[in-house]
C-alpha positions, 0 to 999 in steps of 0.5 A: 364434798359439795354437790357442785364439786361433784359435777366437775371432773378433772381428767389429768394427763401428759397427753403426749400425744392425745390418742383416740383412747383419750378422746373415747374416754372424754366422749363417754365421760363428758355427758356424766358431768356438768364440766369436764376439765382436761388438765394437760400436765407440763411433766418436764420430768417425762421429757415430753416430745411435744411442747405443752402449748401444742399438746393443749391445742391438739387436745382442744381441737380433738375435744372441741365437739363437747361444749362442757369440756375445757382443756387447760395446761398446768405445771403444778402439783395435780392436787393444787390444779384440781383444787384451783379448778373446783373439781370434785372428781378425778377421772383416770383411765385404766387400759389393762390390769397392768395400769391398776397398781400405778393408778391405785397408788396415785389415787391413794396419794391423791386421797391423802392430798385432796381428801375432798376429791374422789377418783373415778376410773373408766376403761376405754372401748375395747378397740382402744385398750392397747393404745398408749401415748408412748407406743404412738410416739415410738411408732411415729418416731420410726416413721410408722403410720399412727393415723389409726391411733390419734386424731388427724391433727395429732398425726400431722403434728407428730410427723412435723415434730420428727422432721424438726428434730431431724433438721436440728 
């Protein structure tokens, strides 16, 4: 791996929606790298609640304070996106031990597909360890207050999406 690739990290995810836990991870990782690319995956098999363009926009808004952080949507194999981005580090978050098995399996597969890229795991601050996008979606869908779990623009976008869905 070239030294330049070591300074570029890619943090992929569906970010449906981006949470304060995701933001915390970027806040702590951004100073470690020359560039941090947040890759928002289209993930049609996961049937995201929010459209890709909106998820990208919300992530850009939430992370705008970091001049070295870029947000890009992608609908390809993660290995291809990482290569195209010039990344040498694949950044992943681990909230709990239950995340480890899946993340370990994914890291092993990625090592096979992109052996020049290393996977780096970070854990969120304790106050964000229980937050997941799926829980936030469910709370929001049922009319609960998610403002403590996501940036303000995300909470508004989630409520707007549920209103649109109810009107259909």
